[in-house]
N, C-alpha and C positions, 0 to 999 in steps of 0.2 A: 504494500500500500504506500503510495507516494503522497506526501503532504505538501501541498502547494505553499510556497513561501510568499508572504505578502510583498507586493511591489515596493520599490523605494519610495514612490509617491505616497502609497498607503501608509507606510511606516512614518513618513514625514508628517502627514496630517493627523496621525494619532497623538502627536505632541499636543498637550492641552492648550498651548499658546496659539495654535493655528487650527483648532478643531473644526471651526466652521467651514474651512476650505475643502472639507471632504464632500460638501454638498455642491453638485455640479453647477447649478444656476447661480448660486452665491459666488462660486469661484470665478465665473466669467464676469459677474458684476464687479467683483473686487478688482480683477485685472483691468477692466474697463475704467474703473474709477482711478486706479493707479496711473494709467496712461493719460487720462484727462487731467489729473493733478500735475503730472510732469509737463503737459502742454501748457497749463496755466502758469506754472512757476518759471519756465523758460521764457514764456511770453512776457511776464512781468519784469524779469531781470533785463531782457534785451531792450524792451521799450523804455524802461526807467533810465538805463544808461544812455540810450539815444537822445532822450529828452534833455538830460543833464548836459550832454555834449553840445547839443544844438543851442540851448537857451542859457546855460550856466545858472539856472534858477531852480532851487529845490521846490519852490512854490508851484512851478509848472508840473513837476512830478506829482505833487500833491493833487493838482487839478485832475490829472488823468487817473490817479488812484481813486480819487473821489468818484469820478464818473464810472469806474468799473465796479465800485462797491455800492453806489447809490441804489441800484436795482434791488439789493437785499432789503432795503427799507421800503421802497415804493411798490415793488413787484411781488415780494414774498407772500403777502396775504392772498393775492389772487392765485399765485403758484400753488399754495397749499390747498386751496379749494379745487383747483384743477387736478391735483394729485389724489383728491378724495372722490373725484367724479369720473375721471378717464383712466384708461389702462396706464399704469405707472411705467411699465417697460417701454411702451410706445412713446411716452413723453420723453424719457431719457434718451432714446435713440434719436428723436427729432432734435433735441438740444445738442447732442454730440455732433450731428451732421451740420447744424447751423454754425457751430463754433469752428468746424473745419473750414467752412467757407469764409467766415469773418477773419480768421487768422491768415488765410491765403490772400485775402484782399489787402490786409495791412502789410504783409510781406511784399506784395506787388507794388503798392504805393511807395514803400521805402526804396525798393530797387529802382523805381522810376524817378525817385528823388522829388516827389510831389506831395509828400505827406506833410500836413500842417497840424497844429495843435488841435484845432476844432474837429478835423477829420478823426484824429485819434480818440478824442474825448467821446465823439458820437459812436464810433465803432466799439470802443471798450464798454460804453454803456449798453449797447445791444448785446455784446458778449456776456456782460455781467447779468443781463436779464435772462439769457439762456441758462447761465450757471445757477442763478437764484431759482429758476424753474426746475432745473435738474436735481438739485440737492434734496428738496423735500420729496420728490418723486422716488429717488433711490433710497432715501432714509425710510420711506414708507413701504417700499418694495421688499427690503431686506427681512423684516419680520415674517414675511410669507415665503421665504426661501429656506429657512432653517427651523428646526424644532426649538421649542422654548428653552431646552437645556443648553443650547448653543447660541442663544440670542445675544447674551451679553458679550460673548466672544466675537460674534459677528459684527455687532455695532462698534466694538473697540477696534477690530481690525479695519473696519471701514474708515474710522478716524485715522488710522495709520496711513491709509492711501492718501488722504488729504494732506497730511503733514510730511510723511515719508517720501512722497513723490518729489519733494524739493531736492532730496538727495539723489535719486535716480536721474531726474531730469537734468540737474546741474552738474552731476558727475560727467555727463557727456557734454553739456553746453559750456561749462566754465572754461575748459581749455580752448574751445572754439572761439570764445570771445576775445582771446588774446592773439588770434591769428588774423592778420590784416585782411586777407582775401575772403575770410568768412565773416568774422565779427558779428555784430548784432543782427544785420539782415539775414545772414545764414542761419542764425539761431531761431529766427522767426519761422523760417522754412521747417526747421527741426520741430518747432512747436506744432505746426500744422500736421506733420507726420505723426507725432505722438497722438494728436487728437483723432486722426484717421484710424490708427491702430485701435484706439479705445472704442471707436464706433464699431469696428469689426468684432471686438469681444462682446460689446453690448448686444449686437445682433445675434449672438449665439445664446443669449439668455432667453429662456422660453416661459418664464413665470408669468402667469396672468394674475394681476392684482389691481383691485379698485377698492375705494373706501365704501362707506355706507351712507354718504351724504346724499340726501334726496333732492333732485332738481326742483321739486315743488316748493322747497323751503326758501328759495331765493338766495341770491348772492350775498345780500346784506345780512340776512339771518345766518347763513352759513359762516360768514366771517365772524359775526358776533358770538356764535357758539364757541369757536376756538378761543377768542379773547376772554370770554366769560370763564371758560374752563381754566385757562392759565392763571387768571388773576383771582379766582376763588379757590383754587387748589393751593394751599399754603406752601407745600414743598416745591411745587413747580415754580411758583412766584419767587421763592428764595433762590432757587438755582438760576432763574432768569436774572435776578438782581446781581448775583455773583458774576455771571457771564458778562453782563453789561459793563460792570466796572473793570473786569479783567480785560475785555476787548478794548475799552476806551483808554486804559492807562498803561497796559504792558504788552499789547499785541498789535498796536497800530503804528508800526515803525517802517512800513514799506516805503513811504515817501521820503524818509530821511536816511535810509541805509545807503543810497547812492552817494549822497554828499558826505556821509560819514566815511565811506570807503575811500573817497577821493581826498578829503581834507584832513582826516585823522590818520589814515593808513597809507597815504601817498599813492593811491591807485592811479594809473595812467590809462587803463582800459577797464572793460566791464568784468574781467576775470576775477578780481579780488571781491567784488560784489557777489559774483557767482559762488565763490568759495564760502563766503559768509552765509549765504542762503543755503548752500549745500550743508554747512555745519548745522543749521537749524534742522535740516531734513534728516540727517543721520541721527541726531539726538532724538528727534520726534519718532522716527521709525523704531529705534531700539527701545525707547521708553514705552511706546504703545504696545509693542509686541510683548514686552515684559508684563504690562498691566493686563493684557488680554489673557494671560495664564493665571491670574489671581482669582481664586474661587472663594476665598474667605471674605465674608462681608466686612468684618472688622478691619481687615487689611485694606480694603477699598477705601474706607473712610479715612484711614491714616494716610494713604497715598494722596487722597484729595487734599488734605491739609498741607502736607509737605510740598505738593505740586504748587499750591497757591503761594506758599511762602517763597519757594524758589523762583516763581514767576516774578515776584517783587524784588528779590535780591539780585538776580542775574543782570537786569538792565543797568543796575548801579555798577556792577563789575565791568560791563561793557563800556560804560561811560568813562571809566578811568583806565581803559586799555592804553598803554603808552604809545606815543606817536611813532610811526615807522620812520626810519632814517631815509630821507629822500635819496634817490639814486641807487638804492640797493636792488640787486637782481633777485628774482625768485620771490618766494614767500618769506617776508621778514618775520622776526620773532613777534612783533606787535600784531601782525596779521594772523600768525599762528595762534596767539593768545585770544584774539577776537573770534576766530573760528571755533576754538574750544569753548569759550563762553557762550557763543551762539548755539553750540550743540547742547549744552546743559540747559540753556534758556528754551530751546525748541522742545527738549524732552519734558521740561516742567509744564510748558504751555499745552503741549499735546495731551499729556496725562490729565491735566485739569479739564480741558475741553472734552476729552473722550469720556471721562467719568460723569461730568454733568450731562452730556448727551445721553449716556447710558441710563442714568437715573430718570431723566425726563421721558425717554422712550419706554422705560419700564412702567412708569406711572400712567402714561397716556393710553386711552382706549383706542382700538384700531380704527373705529369709525371717525375719530378726530385726529388720527396720527399725522396725516398730511398737513392739516392746518396748524397743529401744535409744532410740528417740525419747522414749518415755514415761519411761524412767529418766533421760535427760538432763533432761527437764522436771521430774522428781521432785527432782533435786538442785538445780535452779534455783528452782523455785516453792516447794518445801518449806522450803528455807533462808530464802527471802524472807518466808515466812509468820511464822516465829518471830522473824526480825530486825525486821520491822515491828511485831510485838507488843511487843517489848522497847523499841524506839526510841520508840514512842508513849508509853509510861509514863515513860521517861527524860526525854522532852521536857517533861513536866509538872514534873519536878524540876530539871533542869539547863538548860532551854531548848534550842532546836534547833541553833544554831550550833556549840556544842561537840561535838554528835553528828556533824555533817557533817565537822568538822575531824578529830576523833579517828579515825573509821572510815576516812577517806581516807588518813590517814598510816599506819594499820595496813596498808592494802592496798598502799601503795607499798613498805613494808618486806617484805611477802610477795612482791611481784614481784621485788624484788632477790634475795631468798633463793632463789626458784624458778629464776631465771635462772642463779644461781651453782651450783646443785646438780643441775640437770637438763640434761644435754648434748643430749638429744633435743629439748627445747624451744628451746634455743639454735639448733639446726639449723633448726627451723621458722622462727624469726625471721630467720635468715640466708638460707635458700634457699626457704622456702615449702613444702618437701617434708615429708610426714608419714612417709616411710620413707627409710632411708638409701639413697643411690644405689649 
């Protein structure tokens, strides 16, 4: 009698940290999201450096970052209702295809040397609208792709795609940014390719999933149902409050990282910016995979607390990274320190966002999951849009280190105040439970 040995793949997914990947449809959704995230981050880095080179103003980077994130504020509520009424997989495929086209258009305009700021702001707004539609659709699709015992793992691994894609995308893109014949325009083409591959994976997902929102209830009523649930459910409202301050104060640095890499680290091309963003990515990826394997509820609460504290401490460390010596070749010690701090920072931020997302998705009923996911995204992305806009202009006046330092200290003060005044939050930190025993 011959005993068949399990395949290498099967043995790999038996590891609890990646248990959800054994489910075929989830696996393709996960790969699609990873490619889409890589496309987004390579696009952000390439465009941010192009704008800084052309205008020499961090405020212009803030304008485009604001345009890309504004849809998370204005479009998310509608996107959530769509995710509760239409097939979620079809919505995701449409948004993937649209972003392939948008990225290709931006690359074409750059190669033709006819791209201006308002073109880019408009196109990134449309791209952000597609992404703000895509995220609640996929977040609502995932609970229908895995059994309940793998749901927390699946949600956490999905968060890893959003953050860890910075590593995979920039691992390829960062060296290309330093090559004159490729540079930012070539990386934009790479971004379109990543998005196209993601569309291919998403097309292989066969899950059929819609919510329970009744068309007879009307759009206004549907939207209000989600808002009422969020603000009347005490634990969800606490997590939303945490996420809002976290995103406003320690996650909205996209608009100032280009000028930070140039002025504080002596960057002469976009590669240093790419390495910093890649540092965020590897830290995020490692941390979220580690947290995905945590099954003990008490440990999750402790991870949430320490992730919050580190999210406040690491921007302070980044702000005091020593200046790079101008004229040095390769990666200077200052750049290496910045990349390391960025990795710890990315790990802390991703664990915090993954755990809050997991808690919210666990509490939310399936019939409202799309709207609750979109409203969670609204509070996160909408706040980050305005924060990035403001920080970009402030960096032109005050430079970037004071912004990193001041916002991080404000977040730590908020954490202390929230912990002192919210016993439900202290219970989560202590036990990991979102409801009293």
